[in-house]
N, CA, C and O of each residue as an XYZ file, in Angstrom:
632
protein
N     -24.823      2.969      5.779
C     -24.770      3.584      4.478
C     -24.431      2.509      3.450
O     -23.669      1.584      3.729
N     -25.005      2.643      2.267
C     -24.766      1.711      1.177
C     -23.854      2.359      0.143
O     -23.961      3.556     -0.125
N     -22.959      1.566     -0.435
C     -22.074      2.057     -1.480
C     -22.890      2.257     -2.761
O     -23.585      1.338     -3.195
N     -22.816      3.445     -3.370
C     -23.580      3.658     -4.601
C     -23.035      2.886     -5.794
O     -23.737      2.693     -6.788
N     -21.776      2.442     -5.696
C     -21.167      1.731     -6.821
C     -21.467      0.237     -6.800
O     -21.907     -0.327     -7.802
N     -21.223     -0.413     -5.631
C     -21.400     -1.876     -5.584
C     -22.600     -2.306     -4.745
O     -23.016     -3.462     -4.829
N     -23.174     -1.398     -3.928
C     -24.355     -1.720     -3.152
C     -24.100     -2.350     -1.800
O     -25.053     -2.694     -1.101
N     -22.831     -2.516     -1.402
C     -22.531     -3.131     -0.112
C     -22.981     -2.202      1.009
O     -22.751     -0.994      0.955
N     -23.622     -2.773      2.022
C     -24.185     -1.988      3.117
C     -23.315     -1.957      4.346
O     -22.204     -2.488      4.360
N     -23.841     -1.322      5.385
C     -23.215     -1.217      6.704
C     -21.811     -0.638      6.624
O     -20.852     -1.252      7.091
N     -21.692      0.553      6.027
C     -20.397      1.205      5.904
C     -20.484      2.629      6.445
O     -21.549      3.247      6.441
N     -19.364      3.126      6.901
C     -19.315      4.476      7.466
C     -19.231      5.509      6.345
O     -18.527      5.299      5.357
N     -19.949      6.626      6.497
C     -19.821      7.687      5.494
C     -18.452      8.352      5.584
O     -17.770      8.234      6.602
N     -18.052      9.044      4.535
C     -16.761      9.721      4.444
C     -15.601      8.750      4.651
O     -14.620      9.074      5.321
N     -15.722      7.561      4.073
C     -14.655      6.566      4.117
C     -14.694      5.811      2.787
O     -15.478      6.135      1.896
N     -13.849      4.819      2.675
C     -13.800      4.031      1.452
C     -14.607      2.750      1.616
O     -14.648      2.159      2.695
N     -15.244      2.335      0.536
C     -16.023      1.099      0.543
C     -15.083     -0.078      0.789
O     -14.010     -0.169      0.192
N     -15.502     -0.968      1.670
C     -14.673     -2.127      1.989
C     -14.714     -3.176      0.882
O     -13.920     -4.117      0.880
N     -15.630     -3.012     -0.046
C     -15.750     -3.992     -1.111
C     -15.072     -3.536     -2.408
O     -14.241     -4.254     -2.964
N     -15.436     -2.328     -2.888
C     -14.920     -1.889     -4.188
C     -13.895     -0.759     -4.099
O     -13.211     -0.478     -5.083
N     -13.772     -0.098     -2.930
C     -12.774      0.947     -2.765
C     -13.211      2.331     -3.170
O     -12.408      3.262     -3.110
N     -14.466      2.507     -3.584
C     -14.962      3.823     -3.958
C     -15.180      4.669     -2.699
O     -15.509      4.135     -1.639
N     -14.998      5.979     -2.818
C     -15.182      6.843     -1.653
C     -16.669      7.061     -1.415
O     -17.419      7.366     -2.343
N     -17.091      6.901     -0.157
C     -18.492      7.066      0.221
C     -18.680      8.457      0.810
O     -18.097      8.782      1.844
N     -19.478      9.262      0.162
C     -19.692     10.640      0.590
C     -20.845     10.683      1.572
O     -21.932     10.178      1.294
N     -20.596     11.297      2.736
C     -21.653     11.483      3.724
C     -22.523     12.671      3.350
O     -22.170     13.442      2.457
N     -23.649     12.827      4.018
C     -24.572     13.923      3.714
C     -23.943     15.275      4.010
O     -24.216     16.235      3.290
N     -23.111     15.389      5.042
C     -22.503     16.662      5.409
C     -21.461     17.102      4.383
O     -21.224     18.299      4.223
N     -20.843     16.167      3.697
C     -19.791     16.503      2.733
C     -20.352     17.135      1.469
O     -19.607     17.759      0.713
N     -21.640     16.989      1.227
C     -22.217     17.537      0.004
C     -22.303     19.054      0.039
O     -22.659     19.668     -0.968
N     -21.988     19.676      1.168
C     -22.051     21.122      1.254
C     -20.704     21.791      1.021
O     -20.623     23.018      1.078
N     -19.645     21.031      0.760
C     -18.338     21.640      0.547
C     -18.339     22.438     -0.754
O     -19.143     22.181     -1.649
N     -17.442     23.396     -0.848
C     -17.362     24.282     -2.001
C     -17.043     23.507     -3.279
O     -17.646     23.756     -4.323
N     -16.103     22.574     -3.199
C     -15.738     21.812     -4.395
C     -16.892     20.940     -4.873
O     -17.074     20.738     -6.073
N     -17.668     20.428     -3.927
C     -18.799     19.592     -4.315
C     -19.890     20.432     -4.960
O     -20.457     20.042     -5.981
N     -20.185     21.582     -4.370
C     -21.266     22.419     -4.894
C     -20.923     23.041     -6.237
O     -21.756     23.039     -7.143
N     -19.718     23.574     -6.386
C     -19.372     24.295     -7.608
C     -18.848     23.366     -8.699
O     -19.288     23.435     -9.847
N     -17.915     22.505     -8.337
C     -17.250     21.673     -9.336
C     -17.780     20.252     -9.408
O     -17.492     19.534    -10.366
N     -18.552     19.835     -8.407
C     -19.078     18.482     -8.398
C     -18.037     17.439     -8.043
O     -18.196     16.266     -8.381
N     -16.964     17.851     -7.360
C     -15.899     16.918     -6.973
C     -16.107     16.549     -5.509
O     -15.898     17.381     -4.627
N     -16.516     15.316     -5.243
C     -16.747     14.892     -3.867
C     -15.722     13.868     -3.392
O     -15.597     13.640     -2.189
N     -15.005     13.263     -4.290
C     -14.001     12.262     -3.944
C     -12.723     12.962     -3.488
O     -12.205     13.806     -4.219
N     -12.192     12.637     -2.295
C     -10.978     13.312     -1.819
C      -9.778     13.140     -2.749
O      -8.954     14.047     -2.862
N      -9.670     11.999     -3.409
C      -8.561     11.805     -4.348
C      -8.628     12.836     -5.475
O      -7.618     13.434     -5.846
N      -9.824     13.032     -6.008
C      -9.997     13.995     -7.093
C      -9.832     15.431     -6.587
O      -9.306     16.283     -7.303
N     -10.281     15.703     -5.349
C     -10.105     17.035     -4.778
C      -8.628     17.367     -4.612
O      -8.197     18.473     -4.936
N      -7.856     16.413     -4.108
C      -6.424     16.646     -3.910
C      -5.734     16.813     -5.257
O      -4.875     17.681     -5.406
N      -6.094     16.000     -6.230
C      -5.492     16.109     -7.560
C      -5.797     17.469     -8.173
O      -4.915     18.093     -8.763
N      -7.035     17.933     -8.040
C      -7.432     19.240     -8.570
C      -6.656     20.350     -7.863
O      -6.153     21.266     -8.514
N      -6.556     20.273     -6.540
C      -5.845     21.287     -5.770
C      -4.362     21.305     -6.125
O      -3.771     22.377     -6.253
N      -3.756     20.128     -6.287
C      -2.352     20.069     -6.672
C      -2.129     20.683     -8.055
O      -1.132     21.368     -8.282
N      -3.046     20.439     -8.958
C      -2.940     21.018    -10.299
C      -3.009     22.538    -10.223
O      -2.203     23.231    -10.844
N      -3.971     23.058     -9.463
C      -4.112     24.514     -9.319
C      -2.860     25.098     -8.663
O      -2.369     26.138     -9.100
N      -2.337     24.448     -7.623
C      -1.129     24.936     -6.945
C       0.051     25.003     -7.907
O       0.770     26.002     -7.946
N       0.247     23.952     -8.673
C       1.387     23.906     -9.582
C       1.250     24.939    -10.695
O       2.222     25.616    -11.031
N       0.059     25.066    -11.268
C      -0.157     26.032    -12.350
C       0.057     27.452    -11.848
O       0.720     28.246    -12.516
N      -0.495     27.790    -10.673
C      -0.336     29.152    -10.170
C       1.116     29.433     -9.777
O       1.582     30.561     -9.935
N       1.834     28.437     -9.274
C       3.255     28.638     -8.950
C       4.047     28.922    -10.214
O       4.891     29.818    -10.232
N       3.784     28.169    -11.265
C       4.511     28.364    -12.527
C       4.145     29.709    -13.148
O       5.029     30.445    -13.587
N       2.864     30.036    -13.189
C       2.428     31.295    -13.802
C       2.966     32.493    -13.035
O       3.453     33.446    -13.645
N       2.885     32.463    -11.701
C       3.386     33.605    -10.941
C       4.905     33.720    -11.058
O       5.428     34.833    -11.097
N       5.625     32.601    -11.116
C       7.071     32.646    -11.321
C       7.432     33.211    -12.685
O       8.320     34.055    -12.797
N       6.743     32.744    -13.728
C       7.002     33.276    -15.068
C       6.651     34.757    -15.156
O       7.384     35.543    -15.756
N       5.537     35.127    -14.561
C       5.133     36.537    -14.561
C       6.174     37.401    -13.849
O       6.478     38.509    -14.291
N       6.715     36.887    -12.752
C       7.765     37.611    -12.023
C       8.968     37.865    -12.931
O       9.469     38.988    -13.002
N       9.428     36.832    -13.619
C      10.604     37.000    -14.472
C      10.307     37.864    -15.695
O      11.175     38.625    -16.123
N       9.116     37.772    -16.266
C       8.772     38.625    -17.404
C       8.680     40.090    -16.995
O       9.173     40.963    -17.710
N       8.065     40.364    -15.876
C       7.938     41.748    -15.409
C       9.315     42.312    -15.061
O       9.638     43.450    -15.401
N      10.120     41.493    -14.376
C      11.472     41.947    -14.048
C      12.275     42.213    -15.326
O      12.980     43.218    -15.417
N      12.172     41.332    -16.291
C      12.891     41.514    -17.556
C      12.424     42.741    -18.308
O      13.230     43.476    -18.879
N      11.131     42.958    -18.306
C      10.595     44.126    -19.008
C      11.108     45.426    -18.388
O      11.595     46.310    -19.093
N      10.995     45.530    -17.074
C      11.403     46.785    -16.434
C      12.925     46.951    -16.410
O      13.418     48.077    -16.481
N      13.665     45.864    -16.311
C      15.122     45.979    -16.402
C      15.545     46.402    -17.808
O      16.436     47.236    -17.969
N      14.902     45.826    -18.823
C      15.194     46.212    -20.208
C      14.802     47.646    -20.487
O      15.540     48.377    -21.147
N      13.647     48.054    -19.991
C      13.205     49.438    -20.186
C      14.142     50.402    -19.467
O      14.419     51.493    -19.967
N      14.623     50.007    -18.313
C      15.548     50.849    -17.555
C      16.872     51.002    -18.299
O      17.461     52.084    -18.297
N      17.337     49.948    -18.924
C      18.597     50.025    -19.671
C      18.448     50.834    -20.956
O      19.357     51.575    -21.331
N      17.303     50.698    -21.636
C      17.084     51.425    -22.886
C      16.887     52.917    -22.649
O      17.481     53.750    -23.333
N      16.051     53.241    -21.678
C      15.692     54.651    -21.488
C      16.480     55.323    -20.379
O      16.552     56.551    -20.330
N      17.053     54.564    -19.515
C      17.773     55.144    -18.388
C      16.858     55.538    -17.247
O      17.324     56.021    -16.215
N      15.545     55.335    -17.422
C      14.588     55.668    -16.355
C      14.623     54.562    -15.305
O      14.678     53.381    -15.650
N      14.592     54.932    -14.039
C      14.626     53.902    -12.999
C      13.305     53.125    -12.950
O      12.255     53.609    -13.371
N      13.401     51.919    -12.428
C      12.203     51.095    -12.244
C      11.334     51.744    -11.171
O      11.841     52.124    -10.116
N      10.026     51.877    -11.425
C       9.143     52.486    -10.411
C       9.209     51.694     -9.098
O       9.241     50.464     -9.120
N       9.229     52.389     -7.964
C       9.333     51.697     -6.668
C       8.204     50.695     -6.414
O       8.423     49.699     -5.725
N       7.019     50.929     -6.945
C       5.900     50.009     -6.729
C       6.198     48.647     -7.350
O       5.681     47.627     -6.893
N       7.029     48.628     -8.389
C       7.337     47.365     -9.047
C       8.154     46.448     -8.143
O       8.078     45.228     -8.285
N       8.922     46.998     -7.229
C       9.653     46.157     -6.282
C       8.684     45.422     -5.354
O       8.926     44.279     -4.966
N       7.592     46.090     -5.006
C       6.561     45.409     -4.209
C       5.886     44.304     -5.018
O       5.547     43.247     -4.487
N       5.699     44.564     -6.303
C       5.116     43.539     -7.180
C       6.073     42.339     -7.278
O       5.633     41.189     -7.254
N       7.366     42.610     -7.387
C       8.353     41.518     -7.433
C       8.259     40.664     -6.161
O       8.222     39.435     -6.219
N       8.221     41.346     -5.019
C       8.155     40.632     -3.739
C       6.868     39.825     -3.652
O       6.881     38.668     -3.232
N       5.749     40.442     -4.051
C       4.458     39.742     -3.997
C       4.460     38.497     -4.881
O       4.061     37.419     -4.440
N       4.904     38.643     -6.113
C       4.924     37.494     -7.027
C       5.888     36.412     -6.541
O       5.620     35.222     -6.704
N       6.997     36.818     -5.950
C       7.921     35.846     -5.387
C       7.286     35.065     -4.248
O       7.426     33.844     -4.170
N       6.581     35.778     -3.356
C       5.906     35.098     -2.247
C       4.796     34.175     -2.739
O       4.619     33.080     -2.205
N       4.058     34.603     -3.740
C       2.992     33.759     -4.290
C       3.588     32.470     -4.867
O       3.056     31.382     -4.643
N       4.684     32.598     -5.603
C       5.334     31.409     -6.180
C       5.810     30.458     -5.092
O       5.590     29.250     -5.176
N       6.462     31.004     -4.069
C       6.970     30.172     -2.976
C       5.819     29.518     -2.221
O       5.881     28.331     -1.903
N       4.759     30.294     -1.930
C       3.614     29.762     -1.193
C       2.962     28.614     -1.956
O       2.630     27.585     -1.367
N       2.781     28.782     -3.237
C       2.131     27.749     -4.033
C       3.006     26.508     -4.154
O       2.484     25.394     -4.176
N       4.306     26.671     -4.232
C       5.192     25.503     -4.258
C       5.155     24.762     -2.921
O       5.158     23.531     -2.891
N       5.119     25.510     -1.818
C       4.983     24.860     -0.507
C       3.638     24.143     -0.392
O       3.564     23.028      0.125
N       2.588     24.782     -0.872
C       1.266     24.155     -0.844
C       1.255     22.885     -1.688
O       0.631     21.893     -1.310
N       1.934     22.910     -2.816
C       2.039     21.721     -3.666
C       2.782     20.605     -2.938
O       2.390     19.441     -3.018
N       3.852     20.958     -2.227
C       4.631     19.967     -1.489
C       3.799     19.332     -0.378
O       3.803     18.112     -0.213
N       3.089     20.161      0.379
C       2.232     19.646      1.455
C       1.101     18.801      0.870
O       0.766     17.752      1.421
N       0.516     19.242     -0.226
C      -0.556     18.488     -0.876
C      -0.087     17.132     -1.380
O      -0.836     16.156     -1.340
N       1.146     17.072     -1.853
C       1.702     15.793     -2.301
C       1.846     14.828     -1.130
O       1.552     13.638     -1.254
N       2.305     15.355      0.019
C       2.414     14.501      1.208
C       1.033     14.040      1.670
O       0.863     12.892      2.082
N       0.047     14.937      1.602
C      -1.321     14.577      1.975
C      -1.875     13.511      1.028
O      -2.579     12.597      1.458
N      -1.559     13.630     -0.235
C      -2.036     12.645     -1.213
C      -1.467     11.258     -0.910
O      -2.160     10.251     -1.055
N      -0.200     11.213     -0.488
C       0.405      9.930     -0.129
C      -0.303      9.325      1.080
O      -0.553      8.120      1.115
N      -0.626     10.160      2.074
C      -1.341      9.666      3.251
C      -2.733      9.178      2.877
O      -3.196      8.159      3.390
N      -3.396      9.898      1.988
C      -4.733      9.514      1.555
C      -4.700      8.188      0.812
O      -5.586      7.352      0.988
N      -3.691      7.995     -0.010
C      -3.542      6.733     -0.737
C      -3.269      5.587      0.235
O      -3.796      4.486      0.073
N      -2.435      5.857      1.253
C      -2.142      4.822      2.256
C      -3.401      4.486      3.061
O      -3.640      3.322      3.381
N      -4.206      5.502      3.388
C      -5.453      5.257      4.126
C      -6.421      4.434      3.287
O      -7.125      3.568      3.807
N      -6.452      4.705      1.997
C      -7.338      3.948      1.109
C      -6.903      2.483      1.042
O      -7.740      1.580      1.079
N      -5.602      2.253      0.943
C      -5.106      0.876      0.905
C      -5.398      0.159      2.215
O      -5.736     -1.025      2.214
N      -5.270      0.867      3.333
C      -5.561      0.282      4.638
C      -7.037     -0.069      4.749
O      -7.397     -1.133      5.253
N      -7.890      0.837      4.271
C      -9.333      0.591      4.340
C      -9.723     -0.609      3.486
O     -10.617     -1.373      3.851
N      -9.057     -0.774      2.357
C      -9.377     -1.912      1.487
C      -8.846     -3.224      2.042
O      -9.415     -4.283      1.778
N      -7.754     -3.165      2.814
C      -7.183     -4.397      3.335
C      -7.982     -4.958      4.506
O      -7.948     -6.161      4.765
N      -8.702     -4.084      5.217
C      -9.523     -4.550      6.334
C     -10.856     -5.048      5.787
O     -11.627     -4.293      5.194
N     -11.097     -6.282      5.993
C     -12.345     -6.866      5.537
C     -13.436     -6.583      6.555
O     -13.153     -6.281      7.715
N     -14.647     -6.679      6.128
C     -15.783     -6.505      7.030
C     -15.768     -7.638      8.051
O     -15.369     -8.759      7.733
N     -16.200     -7.348      9.272
C     -16.214     -8.414     10.273
C     -17.127     -9.553      9.828
O     -18.216     -9.338      9.295
N     -16.649    -10.756     10.064
C     -17.420    -11.931      9.660
C     -18.675    -12.042     10.516
O     -18.695    -11.591     11.661
N     -19.702    -12.635      9.965
C     -20.935    -12.818     10.731
C     -20.699    -13.899     11.789
O     -19.721    -14.644     11.723
N     -21.577    -13.968     12.729
C     -21.443    -14.955     13.800
C     -21.532    -16.364     13.230
O     -22.274    -16.601     12.277
N     -20.783    -17.300     13.804
C     -20.864    -18.679     13.301
C     -22.229    -19.277     13.646
O     -22.926    -18.803     14.543
N     -22.580    -20.304     12.929
C     -23.865    -20.951     13.201
C     -23.828    -21.631     14.579
O     -22.757    -21.945     15.099
N     -24.983    -21.843     15.141
C     -25.082    -22.409     16.494
C     -24.539    -23.836     16.511
O     -24.750    -24.605     15.573
N     -23.841    -24.175     17.584
C     -23.282    -25.509     17.767
C     -24.280    -26.303     18.608
O     -24.280    -26.204     19.835
N     -25.114    -27.075     17.957
C     -26.144    -27.821     18.669
C     -25.630    -29.137     19.242
O     -26.324    -29.773     20.035
N     -24.444    -29.550     18.861
C     -23.894    -30.798     19.367
C     -23.301    -30.595     20.762
O     -23.552    -31.404     21.656
N     -22.547    -29.566     20.960
C     -21.886    -29.296     22.238
C     -22.641    -28.203     22.999
O     -22.131    -27.096     23.166
N     -23.809    -28.504     23.440
C     -24.642    -27.539     24.146
C     -24.182    -27.452     25.589
O     -23.921    -28.467     26.234
N     -24.086    -26.222     26.090
C     -23.692    -25.999     27.479
C     -24.950    -26.027     28.327
O     -26.004    -25.549     27.908
N     -24.835    -26.588     29.516
C     -25.995    -26.678     30.419
C     -26.455    -25.290     30.837
O     -25.714    -24.311     30.748
N     -27.710    -25.235     31.301
C     -28.272    -23.967     31.752
C     -27.427    -23.376     32.864
O     -26.803    -24.101     33.639
N     -27.412    -22.079     32.932
C     -26.621    -21.424     33.965
C     -27.352    -21.493     35.302
O     -28.529    -21.848     35.365
N     -26.646    -21.153     36.347
C     -27.209    -21.168     37.689
C     -28.361    -20.186     37.790
O     -29.368    -20.463     38.442
N     -28.215    -19.052     37.153
C     -29.266    -18.033     37.207
C     -30.552    -18.545     36.574
O     -31.637    -18.333     37.115
N     -30.442    -19.208     35.449
C     -31.637    -19.726     34.792
C     -32.325    -20.771     35.667
O     -33.551    -20.779     35.776
N     -31.543    -21.651     36.290
C     -32.116    -22.674     37.169
C     -32.787    -22.034     38.383
O     -33.875    -22.457     38.773
N     -32.168    -21.033     38.982
C     -32.736    -20.372     40.151
C     -34.036    -19.685     39.787
O     -34.997    -19.733     40.554
N     -34.079    -19.054     38.640
C     -35.292    -18.383     38.198
C     -36.422    -19.391     38.013
O     -37.563    -19.120     38.389
N     -36.117    -20.536     37.442
C     -37.153    -21.556     37.258
C     -37.653    -22.065     38.607
O     -38.855    -22.279     38.769
N     -36.751    -22.266     39.589
C     -37.158    -22.726     40.927
C     -38.030    -21.699     41.621
O     -38.995    -22.063     42.292
N     -37.706    -20.413     41.471
C     -38.496    -19.364     42.120
C     -39.874    -19.226     41.474
O     -40.839    -18.848     42.139
N     -39.962    -19.524     40.214
C     -41.254    -19.453     39.544
C     -42.208    -20.525     40.084
O     -43.426    -20.344     40.054
N     -41.662    -21.626     40.572
C     -42.485    -22.717     41.097
C     -43.029    -22.410     42.501
O     -44.028    -22.997     42.916
N     -42.395    -21.518     43.215
C     -42.809    -21.194     44.577
C     -44.096    -20.408     44.546
O     -44.231    -19.431     43.809
N     -45.066    -20.862     45.380
C     -46.352    -20.153     45.465
C     -46.260    -19.087     46.528
O     -45.820    -19.362     47.644
N     -46.653    -17.909     46.214
C     -46.621    -16.807     47.175
C     -48.024    -16.457     47.598
O     -48.939    -16.404     46.777
N     -48.193    -16.216     48.903
C     -49.569    -15.928     49.379
C     -50.049    -14.558     49.026
O     -51.176    -14.194     49.363
């Protein structure tokens, strides 16, 4: 595979370019949901997008939980009417959503660190060097097999 950014060849798909560090997308990766809908194929950008969504939804669900609780507690104090029982389920649901998204954000942050470390590792490994040029000064003599083959070729068979 060739890097679309710098043109360096002989690289594995779904890895980082050994020359410029850009992520190389394989053909199978183009079918992911983020690639098809949002056009995000780079894992760094995917993780950043996911972390942003996790953090925003955690904050919004937490704020919504406190606003709903405040509204129904205030209404209960003003009117004396009890909070509807279904609202306790809503409180629990919003609390779980907030906690889940914060945990997802924490795990995503750890994954992002691993991805960054993998990228640095991939960039530090250089491509294997090509074979050295032939040493014509210190030539090794023919092997025994080559000599035997030449001797057998000279034998006439009836």
